[in-house]
Structure formats: C-alpha cells, structure tokens
TORKOL-4160 file (C-alpha; in steps of 0.2 Angstrom, whole numbers, padded with zeros to 4 digits, m for minus):
443
<pt num="1" X="m0041" Y="m0023" Z="m0052"/>
<pt num="2" X="m0055" Y="m0020" Z="m0037"/>
<pt num="3" X="m0056" Y="m0005" Z="m0026"/>
<pt num="4" X="m0045" Y="m0011" Z="m0014"/>
<pt num="5" X="m0033" Y="m0017" Z="m0028"/>
<pt num="6" X="m0035" Y="0004" Z="m0033"/>
<pt num="7" X="m0030" Y="0010" Z="m0019"/>
<pt num="8" X="m0014" Y="m0004" Z="m0014"/>
<pt num="9" X="m0010" Y="0005" Z="m0028"/>
<pt num="10" X="m0010" Y="0025" Z="m0028"/>
<pt num="11" X="m0002" Y="0020" Z="m0010"/>
<pt num="12" X="0010" Y="0013" Z="m0018"/>
<pt num="13" X="0015" Y="0027" Z="m0030"/>
<pt num="14" X="0017" Y="0040" Z="m0016"/>
<pt num="15" X="0037" Y="0032" Z="m0018"/>
<pt num="16" X="0038" Y="0042" Z="m0032"/>
<pt num="17" X="0033" Y="0058" Z="m0023"/>
<pt num="18" X="0031" Y="0074" Z="m0029"/>
<pt num="19" X="0039" Y="0081" Z="m0047"/>
<pt num="20" X="0035" Y="0100" Z="m0054"/>
<pt num="21" X="0036" Y="0099" Z="m0073"/>
<pt num="22" X="0028" Y="0092" Z="m0087"/>
<pt num="23" X="0038" Y="0081" Z="m0097"/>
<pt num="24" X="0030" Y="0067" Z="m0089"/>
<pt num="25" X="0011" Y="0072" Z="m0091"/>
<pt num="26" X="0014" Y="0074" Z="m0108"/>
<pt num="27" X="0020" Y="0057" Z="m0112"/>
<pt num="28" X="0006" Y="0050" Z="m0096"/>
<pt num="29" X="m0008" Y="0059" Z="m0108"/>
<pt num="30" X="m0002" Y="0055" Z="m0124"/>
<pt num="31" X="m0001" Y="0038" Z="m0121"/>
<pt num="32" X="m0020" Y="0039" Z="m0118"/>
<pt num="33" X="m0024" Y="0051" Z="m0134"/>
<pt num="34" X="m0025" Y="0066" Z="m0125"/>
<pt num="35" X="m0043" Y="0066" Z="m0118"/>
<pt num="36" X="m0039" Y="0083" Z="m0111"/>
<pt num="37" X="m0040" Y="0088" Z="m0127"/>
<pt num="38" X="m0056" Y="0086" Z="m0129"/>
<pt num="39" X="m0064" Y="0096" Z="m0117"/>
<pt num="40" X="m0063" Y="0114" Z="m0111"/>
<pt num="41" X="m0059" Y="0120" Z="m0091"/>
<pt num="42" X="m0061" Y="0133" Z="m0080"/>
<pt num="43" X="m0043" Y="0133" Z="m0071"/>
<pt num="44" X="m0041" Y="0139" Z="m0054"/>
<pt num="45" X="m0025" Y="0143" Z="m0045"/>
<pt num="46" X="m0023" Y="0152" Z="m0029"/>
<pt num="47" X="m0017" Y="0149" Z="m0011"/>
<pt num="48" X="m0031" Y="0149" Z="m0001"/>
<pt num="49" X="m0053" Y="0150" Z="m0009"/>
<pt num="50" X="m0048" Y="0138" Z="m0022"/>
<pt num="51" X="m0059" Y="0125" Z="m0018"/>
<pt num="52" X="m0073" Y="0137" Z="m0012"/>
<pt num="53" X="m0075" Y="0146" Z="m0029"/>
<pt num="54" X="m0074" Y="0128" Z="m0038"/>
<pt num="55" X="m0089" Y="0124" Z="m0028"/>
<pt num="56" X="m0099" Y="0139" Z="m0032"/>
<pt num="57" X="m0093" Y="0139" Z="m0051"/>
<pt num="58" X="m0098" Y="0120" Z="m0052"/>
<pt num="59" X="m0115" Y="0119" Z="m0043"/>
<pt num="60" X="m0121" Y="0136" Z="m0051"/>
<pt num="61" X="m0117" Y="0127" Z="m0070"/>
<pt num="62" X="m0125" Y="0110" Z="m0065"/>
<pt num="63" X="m0141" Y="0119" Z="m0057"/>
<pt num="64" X="m0142" Y="0128" Z="m0075"/>
<pt num="65" X="m0142" Y="0112" Z="m0082"/>
<pt num="66" X="m0125" Y="0110" Z="m0086"/>
<pt num="67" X="m0114" Y="0091" Z="m0085"/>
<pt num="68" X="m0100" Y="0098" Z="m0076"/>
<pt num="69" X="m0085" Y="0086" Z="m0070"/>
<pt num="70" X="m0074" Y="0094" Z="m0055"/>
<pt num="71" X="m0056" Y="0090" Z="m0049"/>
<pt num="72" X="m0050" Y="0093" Z="m0032"/>
<pt num="73" X="m0037" Y="0090" Z="m0017"/>
<pt num="74" X="m0037" Y="0087" Z="m0006"/>
<pt num="75" X="m0053" Y="0077" Z="0001"/>
<pt num="76" X="m0061" Y="0076" Z="0018"/>
<pt num="77" X="m0071" Y="0059" Z="0020"/>
<pt num="78" X="m0067" Y="0047" Z="0004"/>
<pt num="79" X="m0052" Y="0048" Z="m0010"/>
<pt num="80" X="m0064" Y="0045" Z="m0024"/>
<pt num="81" X="m0071" Y="0063" Z="m0018"/>
<pt num="82" X="m0056" Y="0071" Z="m0029"/>
<pt num="83" X="m0067" Y="0067" Z="m0047"/>
<pt num="84" X="m0085" Y="0073" Z="m0048"/>
<pt num="85" X="m0096" Y="0075" Z="m0062"/>
<pt num="86" X="m0111" Y="0083" Z="m0058"/>
<pt num="87" X="m0109" Y="0084" Z="m0039"/>
<pt num="88" X="m0106" Y="0065" Z="m0037"/>
<pt num="89" X="m0091" Y="0056" Z="m0033"/>
<pt num="90" X="m0084" Y="0043" Z="m0044"/>
<pt num="91" X="m0090" Y="0026" Z="m0039"/>
<pt num="92" X="m0076" Y="0012" Z="m0035"/>
<pt num="93" X="m0081" Y="0002" Z="m0052"/>
<pt num="94" X="m0079" Y="0019" Z="m0060"/>
<pt num="95" X="m0062" Y="0023" Z="m0052"/>
<pt num="96" X="m0056" Y="0005" Z="m0055"/>
<pt num="97" X="m0060" Y="0008" Z="m0075"/>
<pt num="98" X="m0052" Y="0023" Z="m0078"/>
<pt num="99" X="m0036" Y="0019" Z="m0066"/>
<pt num="100" X="m0032" Y="0002" Z="m0077"/>
<pt num="101" X="m0026" Y="0010" Z="m0093"/>
<pt num="102" X="m0018" Y="0026" Z="m0085"/>
<pt num="103" X="m0007" Y="0012" Z="m0074"/>
<pt num="104" X="m0005" Y="0001" Z="m0090"/>
<pt num="105" X="0003" Y="0015" Z="m0097"/>
<pt num="106" X="0013" Y="0021" Z="m0082"/>
<pt num="107" X="0021" Y="0004" Z="m0080"/>
<pt num="108" X="0024" Y="0007" Z="m0098"/>
<pt num="109" X="0035" Y="0021" Z="m0098"/>
<pt num="110" X="0045" Y="0016" Z="m0081"/>
<pt num="111" X="0049" Y="m0001" Z="m0091"/>
<pt num="112" X="0053" Y="0012" Z="m0104"/>
<pt num="113" X="0066" Y="0022" Z="m0093"/>
<pt num="114" X="0056" Y="0034" Z="m0090"/>
<pt num="115" X="0050" Y="0043" Z="m0074"/>
<pt num="116" X="0036" Y="0035" Z="m0066"/>
<pt num="117" X="0021" Y="0045" Z="m0067"/>
<pt num="118" X="0017" Y="0055" Z="m0048"/>
<pt num="119" X="0004" Y="0051" Z="m0039"/>
<pt num="120" X="m0005" Y="0067" Z="m0042"/>
<pt num="121" X="0001" Y="0064" Z="m0061"/>
<pt num="122" X="m0010" Y="0046" Z="m0061"/>
<pt num="123" X="m0024" Y="0054" Z="m0054"/>
<pt num="124" X="m0024" Y="0070" Z="m0066"/>
<pt num="125" X="m0024" Y="0057" Z="m0079"/>
<pt num="126" X="m0039" Y="0049" Z="m0072"/>
<pt num="127" X="m0048" Y="0063" Z="m0071"/>
<pt num="128" X="m0047" Y="0069" Z="m0089"/>
<pt num="129" X="m0052" Y="0051" Z="m0094"/>
<pt num="130" X="m0068" Y="0053" Z="m0084"/>
<pt num="131" X="m0074" Y="0067" Z="m0091"/>
<pt num="132" X="m0070" Y="0067" Z="m0107"/>
<pt num="133" X="m0078" Y="0048" Z="m0107"/>
<pt num="134" X="m0091" Y="0055" Z="m0099"/>
<pt num="135" X="m0095" Y="0071" Z="m0112"/>
<pt num="136" X="m0094" Y="0084" Z="m0099"/>
<pt num="137" X="m0097" Y="0100" Z="m0105"/>
<pt num="138" X="m0085" Y="0112" Z="m0094"/>
<pt num="139" X="m0072" Y="0103" Z="m0081"/>
<pt num="140" X="m0069" Y="0116" Z="m0067"/>
<pt num="141" X="m0051" Y="0109" Z="m0063"/>
<pt num="142" X="m0040" Y="0116" Z="m0047"/>
<pt num="143" X="m0022" Y="0117" Z="m0047"/>
<pt num="144" X="m0015" Y="0104" Z="m0037"/>
<pt num="145" X="0000" Y="0115" Z="m0033"/>
<pt num="146" X="0009" Y="0133" Z="m0042"/>
<pt num="147" X="0004" Y="0132" Z="m0061"/>
<pt num="148" X="0013" Y="0134" Z="m0074"/>
<pt num="149" X="0024" Y="0116" Z="m0070"/>
<pt num="150" X="0006" Y="0107" Z="m0061"/>
<pt num="151" X="0001" Y="0093" Z="m0068"/>
<pt num="152" X="m0014" Y="0101" Z="m0072"/>
<pt num="153" X="m0009" Y="0114" Z="m0086"/>
<pt num="154" X="m0004" Y="0101" Z="m0100"/>
<pt num="155" X="m0022" Y="0106" Z="m0103"/>
<pt num="156" X="m0025" Y="0121" Z="m0117"/>
<pt num="157" X="m0044" Y="0123" Z="m0121"/>
<pt num="158" X="m0043" Y="0135" Z="m0105"/>
<pt num="159" X="m0059" Y="0148" Z="m0105"/>
<pt num="160" X="m0054" Y="0155" Z="m0091"/>
<pt num="161" X="m0038" Y="0155" Z="m0077"/>
<pt num="162" X="m0044" Y="0159" Z="m0062"/>
<pt num="163" X="m0032" Y="0167" Z="m0046"/>
<pt num="164" X="m0040" Y="0167" Z="m0029"/>
<pt num="165" X="m0029" Y="0175" Z="m0012"/>
<pt num="166" X="m0013" Y="0172" Z="m0017"/>
<pt num="167" X="0000" Y="0173" Z="m0005"/>
<pt num="168" X="0017" Y="0166" Z="0006"/>
<pt num="169" X="0015" Y="0145" Z="0005"/>
<pt num="170" X="0026" Y="0132" Z="m0004"/>
<pt num="171" X="0040" Y="0143" Z="m0002"/>
<pt num="172" X="0053" Y="0130" Z="m0006"/>
<pt num="173" X="0043" Y="0124" Z="m0022"/>
<pt num="174" X="0037" Y="0141" Z="m0030"/>
<pt num="175" X="0050" Y="0156" Z="m0023"/>
<pt num="176" X="0052" Y="0167" Z="m0009"/>
<pt num="177" X="0043" Y="0181" Z="m0015"/>
<pt num="178" X="0025" Y="0186" Z="m0017"/>
<pt num="179" X="0030" Y="0190" Z="m0036"/>
<pt num="180" X="0039" Y="0174" Z="m0038"/>
<pt num="181" X="0026" Y="0163" Z="m0032"/>
<pt num="182" X="0014" Y="0174" Z="m0041"/>
<pt num="183" X="0024" Y="0171" Z="m0059"/>
<pt num="184" X="0021" Y="0154" Z="m0053"/>
<pt num="185" X="0002" Y="0154" Z="m0054"/>
<pt num="186" X="0001" Y="0165" Z="m0066"/>
<pt num="187" X="0008" Y="0151" Z="m0078"/>
<pt num="188" X="m0009" Y="0145" Z="m0082"/>
<pt num="189" X="m0018" Y="0159" Z="m0090"/>
<pt num="190" X="m0020" Y="0152" Z="m0109"/>
<pt num="191" X="m0018" Y="0162" Z="m0127"/>
<pt num="192" X="m0034" Y="0174" Z="m0128"/>
<pt num="193" X="m0042" Y="0166" Z="m0114"/>
<pt num="194" X="m0053" Y="0176" Z="m0100"/>
<pt num="195" X="m0040" Y="0179" Z="m0083"/>
<pt num="196" X="m0053" Y="0184" Z="m0066"/>
<pt num="197" X="m0041" Y="0187" Z="m0052"/>
<pt num="198" X="m0047" Y="0190" Z="m0034"/>
<pt num="199" X="m0040" Y="0207" Z="m0024"/>
<pt num="200" X="m0021" Y="0205" Z="m0024"/>
<pt num="201" X="m0008" Y="0215" Z="m0017"/>
<pt num="202" X="m0002" Y="0226" Z="m0029"/>
<pt num="203" X="0017" Y="0215" Z="m0034"/>
<pt num="204" X="0004" Y="0202" Z="m0036"/>
<pt num="205" X="m0006" Y="0211" Z="m0048"/>
<pt num="206" X="0004" Y="0217" Z="m0059"/>
<pt num="207" X="0011" Y="0202" Z="m0063"/>
<pt num="208" X="m0005" Y="0192" Z="m0067"/>
<pt num="209" X="m0010" Y="0209" Z="m0076"/>
<pt num="210" X="0007" Y="0208" Z="m0086"/>
<pt num="211" X="0007" Y="0186" Z="m0089"/>
<pt num="212" X="m0011" Y="0193" Z="m0096"/>
<pt num="213" X="m0006" Y="0206" Z="m0109"/>
<pt num="214" X="0008" Y="0193" Z="m0116"/>
<pt num="215" X="m0006" Y="0181" Z="m0118"/>
<pt num="216" X="m0019" Y="0195" Z="m0126"/>
<pt num="217" X="m0031" Y="0187" Z="m0109"/>
<pt num="218" X="m0044" Y="0198" Z="m0106"/>
<pt num="219" X="m0043" Y="0202" Z="m0089"/>
<pt num="220" X="m0057" Y="0207" Z="m0074"/>
<pt num="221" X="m0053" Y="0209" Z="m0055"/>
<pt num="222" X="m0066" Y="0200" Z="m0044"/>
<pt num="223" X="m0066" Y="0217" Z="m0030"/>
<pt num="224" X="m0074" Y="0213" Z="m0014"/>
<pt num="225" X="m0073" Y="0233" Z="m0009"/>
<pt num="226" X="m0087" Y="0233" Z="m0023"/>
<pt num="227" X="m0098" Y="0223" Z="m0016"/>
<pt num="228" X="m0113" Y="0233" Z="m0003"/>
<pt num="229" X="m0127" Y="0226" Z="0007"/>
<pt num="230" X="m0118" Y="0214" Z="0016"/>
<pt num="231" X="m0124" Y="0207" Z="0031"/>
<pt num="232" X="m0114" Y="0192" Z="0040"/>
<pt num="233" X="m0121" Y="0177" Z="0047"/>
<pt num="234" X="m0117" Y="0159" Z="0053"/>
<pt num="235" X="m0130" Y="0150" Z="0044"/>
<pt num="236" X="m0132" Y="0164" Z="0028"/>
<pt num="237" X="m0125" Y="0178" Z="0022"/>
<pt num="238" X="m0132" Y="0192" Z="0009"/>
<pt num="239" X="m0122" Y="0204" Z="m0002"/>
<pt num="240" X="m0124" Y="0215" Z="m0020"/>
<pt num="241" X="m0110" Y="0215" Z="m0032"/>
<pt num="242" X="m0113" Y="0226" Z="m0045"/>
<pt num="243" X="m0129" Y="0220" Z="m0057"/>
<pt num="244" X="m0128" Y="0206" Z="m0044"/>
<pt num="245" X="m0142" Y="0212" Z="m0031"/>
<pt num="246" X="m0145" Y="0203" Z="m0015"/>
<pt num="247" X="m0137" Y="0190" Z="m0016"/>
<pt num="248" X="m0138" Y="0175" Z="m0004"/>
<pt num="249" X="m0125" Y="0161" Z="0002"/>
<pt num="250" X="m0124" Y="0147" Z="0015"/>
<pt num="251" X="m0106" Y="0147" Z="0014"/>
<pt num="252" X="m0099" Y="0152" Z="0034"/>
<pt num="253" X="m0087" Y="0165" Z="0036"/>
<pt num="254" X="m0083" Y="0185" Z="0030"/>
<pt num="255" X="m0067" Y="0178" Z="0016"/>
<pt num="256" X="m0084" Y="0168" Z="0007"/>
<pt num="257" X="m0090" Y="0182" Z="0002"/>
<pt num="258" X="m0076" Y="0186" Z="m0009"/>
<pt num="259" X="m0074" Y="0169" Z="m0017"/>
<pt num="260" X="m0093" Y="0171" Z="m0021"/>
<pt num="261" X="m0088" Y="0189" Z="m0030"/>
<pt num="262" X="m0073" Y="0178" Z="m0037"/>
<pt num="263" X="m0087" Y="0166" Z="m0044"/>
<pt num="264" X="m0099" Y="0177" Z="m0052"/>
<pt num="265" X="m0086" Y="0185" Z="m0062"/>
<pt num="266" X="m0081" Y="0167" Z="m0069"/>
<pt num="267" X="m0097" Y="0164" Z="m0071"/>
<pt num="268" X="m0102" Y="0179" Z="m0081"/>
<pt num="269" X="m0086" Y="0178" Z="m0092"/>
<pt num="270" X="m0094" Y="0159" Z="m0098"/>
<pt num="271" X="m0108" Y="0167" Z="m0103"/>
<pt num="272" X="m0098" Y="0177" Z="m0113"/>
<pt num="273" X="m0094" Y="0161" Z="m0122"/>
<pt num="274" X="m0109" Y="0151" Z="m0123"/>
<pt num="275" X="m0111" Y="0146" Z="m0106"/>
<pt num="276" X="m0128" Y="0158" Z="m0101"/>
<pt num="277" X="m0135" Y="0154" Z="m0083"/>
<pt num="278" X="m0153" Y="0163" Z="m0079"/>
<pt num="279" X="m0151" Y="0175" Z="m0064"/>
<pt num="280" X="m0165" Y="0161" Z="m0055"/>
<pt num="281" X="m0151" Y="0147" Z="m0058"/>
<pt num="282" X="m0140" Y="0158" Z="m0052"/>
<pt num="283" X="m0146" Y="0162" Z="m0036"/>
<pt num="284" X="m0150" Y="0143" Z="m0032"/>
<pt num="285" X="m0134" Y="0138" Z="m0036"/>
<pt num="286" X="m0126" Y="0150" Z="m0027"/>
<pt num="287" X="m0138" Y="0148" Z="m0010"/>
<pt num="288" X="m0136" Y="0129" Z="m0014"/>
<pt num="289" X="m0118" Y="0127" Z="m0014"/>
<pt num="290" X="m0109" Y="0117" Z="0001"/>
<pt num="291" X="m0089" Y="0117" Z="0005"/>
<pt num="292" X="m0085" Y="0105" Z="0018"/>
<pt num="293" X="m0072" Y="0110" Z="0029"/>
<pt num="294" X="m0072" Y="0129" Z="0026"/>
<pt num="295" X="m0079" Y="0136" Z="0042"/>
<pt num="296" X="m0092" Y="0122" Z="0042"/>
<pt num="297" X="m0107" Y="0123" Z="0055"/>
<pt num="298" X="m0107" Y="0102" Z="0059"/>
<pt num="299" X="m0112" Y="0106" Z="0076"/>
<pt num="300" X="m0124" Y="0112" Z="0089"/>
<pt num="301" X="m0127" Y="0117" Z="0108"/>
<pt num="302" X="m0112" Y="0120" Z="0107"/>
<pt num="303" X="m0109" Y="0125" Z="0091"/>
<pt num="304" X="m0095" Y="0119" Z="0082"/>
<pt num="305" X="m0086" Y="0123" Z="0068"/>
<pt num="306" X="m0074" Y="0113" Z="0055"/>
<pt num="307" X="m0060" Y="0125" Z="0047"/>
<pt num="308" X="m0046" Y="0119" Z="0034"/>
<pt num="309" X="m0035" Y="0134" Z="0039"/>
<pt num="310" X="m0016" Y="0128" Z="0039"/>
<pt num="311" X="m0005" Y="0141" Z="0033"/>
<pt num="312" X="m0002" Y="0157" Z="0036"/>
<pt num="313" X="m0016" Y="0167" Z="0024"/>
<pt num="314" X="m0028" Y="0155" Z="0030"/>
<pt num="315" X="m0026" Y="0157" Z="0048"/>
<pt num="316" X="m0028" Y="0177" Z="0047"/>
<pt num="317" X="m0042" Y="0176" Z="0039"/>
<pt num="318" X="m0050" Y="0163" Z="0048"/>
<pt num="319" X="m0044" Y="0173" Z="0066"/>
<pt num="320" X="m0052" Y="0189" Z="0058"/>
<pt num="321" X="m0071" Y="0177" Z="0056"/>
<pt num="322" X="m0068" Y="0171" Z="0072"/>
<pt num="323" X="m0067" Y="0187" Z="0082"/>
<pt num="324" X="m0081" Y="0193" Z="0070"/>
<pt num="325" X="m0094" Y="0182" Z="0071"/>
<pt num="326" X="m0090" Y="0174" Z="0092"/>
<pt num="327" X="m0087" Y="0191" Z="0100"/>
<pt num="328" X="m0088" Y="0188" Z="0119"/>
<pt num="329" X="m0089" Y="0168" Z="0116"/>
<pt num="330" X="m0077" Y="0157" Z="0126"/>
<pt num="331" X="m0068" Y="0147" Z="0113"/>
<pt num="332" X="m0060" Y="0130" Z="0112"/>
<pt num="333" X="m0048" Y="0125" Z="0098"/>
<pt num="334" X="m0044" Y="0107" Z="0093"/>
<pt num="335" X="m0029" Y="0108" Z="0082"/>
<pt num="336" X="m0018" Y="0098" Z="0071"/>
<pt num="337" X="m0006" Y="0104" Z="0059"/>
<pt num="338" X="0006" Y="0095" Z="0045"/>
<pt num="339" X="0023" Y="0099" Z="0049"/>
<pt num="340" X="0027" Y="0106" Z="0031"/>
<pt num="341" X="0016" Y="0119" Z="0035"/>
<pt num="342" X="0022" Y="0137" Z="0043"/>
<pt num="343" X="0015" Y="0130" Z="0060"/>
<pt num="344" X="0021" Y="0144" Z="0071"/>
<pt num="345" X="0014" Y="0158" Z="0061"/>
<pt num="346" X="m0007" Y="0148" Z="0061"/>
<pt num="347" X="m0003" Y="0147" Z="0079"/>
<pt num="348" X="0002" Y="0167" Z="0082"/>
<pt num="349" X="m0010" Y="0171" Z="0072"/>
<pt num="350" X="m0024" Y="0161" Z="0081"/>
<pt num="351" X="m0018" Y="0155" Z="0099"/>
<pt num="352" X="m0027" Y="0173" Z="0105"/>
<pt num="353" X="m0044" Y="0170" Z="0103"/>
<pt num="354" X="m0044" Y="0152" Z="0112"/>
<pt num="355" X="m0046" Y="0148" Z="0131"/>
<pt num="356" X="m0040" Y="0132" Z="0127"/>
<pt num="357" X="m0032" Y="0120" Z="0115"/>
<pt num="358" X="m0031" Y="0103" Z="0110"/>
<pt num="359" X="m0020" Y="0095" Z="0098"/>
<pt num="360" X="m0019" Y="0081" Z="0086"/>
<pt num="361" X="m0010" Y="0072" Z="0078"/>
<pt num="362" X="m0017" Y="0072" Z="0057"/>
<pt num="363" X="m0016" Y="0054" Z="0049"/>
<pt num="364" X="0000" Y="0060" Z="0036"/>
<pt num="365" X="0012" Y="0049" Z="0044"/>
<pt num="366" X="0025" Y="0057" Z="0034"/>
<pt num="367" X="0019" Y="0074" Z="0037"/>
<pt num="368" X="0011" Y="0076" Z="0051"/>
<pt num="369" X="0016" Y="0086" Z="0067"/>
<pt num="370" X="0013" Y="0075" Z="0081"/>
<pt num="371" X="0000" Y="0082" Z="0093"/>
<pt num="372" X="0014" Y="0084" Z="0107"/>
<pt num="373" X="0025" Y="0094" Z="0097"/>
<pt num="374" X="0011" Y="0105" Z="0091"/>
<pt num="375" X="0007" Y="0106" Z="0109"/>
<pt num="376" X="0023" Y="0112" Z="0113"/>
<pt num="377" X="0025" Y="0125" Z="0099"/>
<pt num="378" X="0007" Y="0130" Z="0105"/>
<pt num="379" X="0015" Y="0131" Z="0122"/>
<pt num="380" X="0025" Y="0145" Z="0119"/>
<pt num="381" X="0011" Y="0157" Z="0117"/>
<pt num="382" X="m0003" Y="0150" Z="0128"/>
<pt num="383" X="m0005" Y="0142" Z="0144"/>
<pt num="384" X="m0018" Y="0131" Z="0141"/>
<pt num="385" X="m0015" Y="0116" Z="0130"/>
<pt num="386" X="m0019" Y="0097" Z="0131"/>
<pt num="387" X="m0013" Y="0083" Z="0119"/>
<pt num="388" X="m0024" Y="0072" Z="0111"/>
<pt num="389" X="m0022" Y="0053" Z="0108"/>
<pt num="390" X="m0035" Y="0053" Z="0095"/>
<pt num="391" X="m0047" Y="0063" Z="0087"/>
<pt num="392" X="m0062" Y="0054" Z="0095"/>
<pt num="393" X="m0053" Y="0060" Z="0111"/>
<pt num="394" X="m0050" Y="0078" Z="0105"/>
<pt num="395" X="m0069" Y="0079" Z="0103"/>
<pt num="396" X="m0075" Y="0072" Z="0119"/>
<pt num="397" X="m0063" Y="0084" Z="0130"/>
<pt num="398" X="m0071" Y="0096" Z="0119"/>
<pt num="399" X="m0089" Y="0094" Z="0124"/>
<pt num="400" X="m0082" Y="0092" Z="0142"/>
<pt num="401" X="m0073" Y="0108" Z="0143"/>
<pt num="402" X="m0090" Y="0115" Z="0136"/>
<pt num="403" X="m0103" Y="0109" Z="0147"/>
<pt num="404" X="m0119" Y="0117" Z="0143"/>
<pt num="405" X="m0113" Y="0135" Z="0139"/>
<pt num="406" X="m0122" Y="0140" Z="0126"/>
<pt num="407" X="m0108" Y="0155" Z="0124"/>
<pt num="408" X="m0095" Y="0142" Z="0121"/>
<pt num="409" X="m0090" Y="0137" Z="0103"/>
<pt num="410" X="m0080" Y="0125" Z="0096"/>
<pt num="411" X="m0069" Y="0126" Z="0081"/>
<pt num="412" X="m0059" Y="0112" Z="0075"/>
<pt num="413" X="m0044" Y="0118" Z="0062"/>
<pt num="414" X="m0030" Y="0115" Z="0054"/>
<pt num="415" X="m0025" Y="0102" Z="0039"/>
<pt num="416" X="m0040" Y="0094" Z="0031"/>
<pt num="417" X="m0033" Y="0077" Z="0033"/>
<pt num="418" X="m0041" Y="0075" Z="0051"/>
<pt num="419" X="m0057" Y="0084" Z="0048"/>
<pt num="420" X="m0067" Y="0072" Z="0040"/>
<pt num="421" X="m0063" Y="0059" Z="0053"/>
<pt num="422" X="m0068" Y="0072" Z="0067"/>
<pt num="423" X="m0083" Y="0078" Z="0057"/>
<pt num="424" X="m0090" Y="0057" Z="0057"/>
<pt num="425" X="m0085" Y="0059" Z="0077"/>
<pt num="426" X="m0097" Y="0074" Z="0079"/>
<pt num="427" X="m0110" Y="0066" Z="0067"/>
<pt num="428" X="m0112" Y="0049" Z="0076"/>
<pt num="429" X="m0111" Y="0060" Z="0095"/>
<pt num="430" X="m0126" Y="0071" Z="0090"/>
<pt num="431" X="m0137" Y="0056" Z="0083"/>
<pt num="432" X="m0134" Y="0043" Z="0098"/>
<pt num="433" X="m0139" Y="0062" Z="0107"/>
<pt num="434" X="m0153" Y="0066" Z="0096"/>
<pt num="435" X="m0160" Y="0046" Z="0096"/>
<pt num="436" X="m0155" Y="0044" Z="0116"/>
<pt num="437" X="m0167" Y="0060" Z="0119"/>
<pt num="438" X="m0183" Y="0055" Z="0107"/>
<pt num="439" X="m0182" Y="0040" Z="0116"/>
<pt num="440" X="m0183" Y="0049" Z="0133"/>
<pt num="441" X="m0196" Y="0057" Z="0127"/>
<pt num="442" X="m0207" Y="0044" Z="0120"/>
<pt num="443" X="m0206" Y="0037" Z="0139"/>
C-alpha cells in the first residue's frame, strides 16, 4: 500500500459513517493484540477547547523530555496531523505501515459478517498501533464525539480524564440536556484515575463529580476565576494561577487562559503519577505551545485572524474575544459553516461585530453549507453580505474591503475544514508581498 492507496482506502471508508458503541472497536483492537493496553493516557472530552488543552499538555511533556503521542481531530492542512509523536506528524510511509494491518483486520471482520469498522475506528486503531510501536511514555488522546461510546474509550490505562467546557452540541447523538451530554462525556472516567474539569455549569459539575465518586476517582477543578494578574494580548498573554506565578502563553483569545489553567491542573496530576516537569520546562512548554486555527494570527497589515468557532458555545467565546481585543476596529468576516451545526445561533452570536460578512463553502461536500445558503441566513440579521465562489476569492475580497486601513481586522471563522486552505492562501499572498517589497527596495 502506498500513500495514495492509503488515502483512497480511507475515503472509501466514509460509506460506513459514524457509529457510536465500543463492540466493533474492541473486536478490531483484539485482532491487533490490543496495542492500547501497552500505553498510558490523558483522555480529553468536552465541547470546546480539547485541542488547545491537548496542545499545552503534549508540548510541556515533550519539553520535559517525555516521548508523547498525540491523537487529535479534525486537522487543518494534512490528514497525517492526527497522529503525532514528539509534535511531529506520522510520515506517509509510517501511515501506510500501520494502516495495512488495521485494514486486514477490518476486512476480515466484514468477511465474517461482523460490522465493518468506521473511519474513526480505523484511524484510532492506527493511532494505538503507532504509539505502541514508538513506545510512547504517555499518549494525550482527544475524544472524537461524546465519551462513553466514543471509539477512543476502549482504553483502560487512563491516568487523567480531562473535561474542557461542556455545552450543547451533537444533541441528536448525545442528548437534549446538559446533564445527558455531561453523562455521555463522563464515561471516559476510569477507576481511581484523576479527573480534571474546567469550571462548568452546576448541573454539568454535579454529573461529573458523581461519576468520579462512583469510580473512586480524584476530582480537581481547574477554576479560571482563581487566576490573578491577568494581562491579555494578541501576541502574548500573562496570568498567575495558585502556585504558578507570572505564566506566559502566546495562544490568543480570552478562553486560552482557561485552557492553560486546565493544562496546569492536568500536569500537576501527572506529576503525582511520576511524570514530573521542572518549572523551567513547564514555563517554556506553555510559552511555545501553538495550536493553529484557534484565534490564530495568520497575517498582518491588516491583522488577519483564523478561528474554528463552529458551534454556539465556541462562537459566544469567539465574540467575546473579538469585542475585547478589537474595540472600535472595523471587522470583516469570512465565514464557512457545516449544515449539521447550529449555524443560525453562530450567526446570532457574532453578526453585530462585523461591518461586512463574506461567505464561503467548506470542502466537506455532504456536510457543507453552501455559501449562498449561509449568506441567506446571515442576511436575516446583517445587511452587508457577499458570497465568494472560492476561499481564494474570499481572501482577495476581504483585503480589498480592508484597503490600507490600520484599524481594520479580517477574521475567518467557522468550520476548520476550510481554514487550512485559507491559511495557505494568506501565507502565499504575504510571501509574494514580502518578495516584491524586497525587490523594490533593491531597485
């Protein structure tokens, strides 16, 4: 199997969709000699913030010298970003190497009349094989959807079950109340592990605490209200939290301080399990952590931000950050959404801050909300909307609207699926601009 064949195989698996439940995943892993049982995990669930917490925890542990596996989704630019060891994604040949035995096991299951594993189940099995073969000291694992019945939950050796902000999302699968959604996510808690949760609503916190008590797990709250000396910024942010004084992060957005606080509590719990991190490595690891597409500064002159706010909770936090950082600025949006998300609520949470909205169609054909339909929805609230035929055109439109106004900010947000392409377009444009500027100076 070469890389092209591997990608064609993964594309073909889309026919099996997404199926909640662990029986197929358990069977698949058993046929691979249960590689997950040779690993130890930090398991992260939540509605928003999972990727950022994963990035903080992984980067700090790597900085301290541990071999860290990271499994995440969705990705921005490259499919292989899902599987990382030491912050580097799997090679093309490596993906083929670990996908081959998983494919053989999956096809054998189907031949025997068992359900064929879904794309996510296959990917998760590839991740377990890869991390086990690389002898990772610890794996930071992001839930795909929910928790209890998510394919990642076949693991047993959970050191810390982590909960970022929990809100209403995927109600058709997880339940129609915060309590039901929290209960689904609480399923990742294992006996006597550490449980670290961001500050939640009272009903969510009650569900998580009860689940932890039932499994004799040690519960810690990462309470962002305990932070002091907070200084926000677009390039660097500062805060103190309990014994952690004058911490610095370069990830932007008010919500990133909360994510960093969750990471600090996770790292403290891991320290009790023998994964100690010297303070200088902790500080350096936090400072150097990047997570692309999360209130990410991707361009200057004018300032250009990319953010994956695609649901109600994320868009609420996104709007707070935009109004906080960019008071009295002209704001131009580029917006792309999936039709199975609460796009009307996202629009309601964000529209008032924009001078103009440009809509694009994300690349996920079956799930994408067409730019025209999104423009129609935005038009119910905002009277200045333009449909772009491509991401390239949307970027060019935004720059034209911004002109040379130093008080203008362009912000692309919504589905992560189009932001990778957008970031490439902006980066290419900036490279051409810098090159032409350099040549004009030489002349």
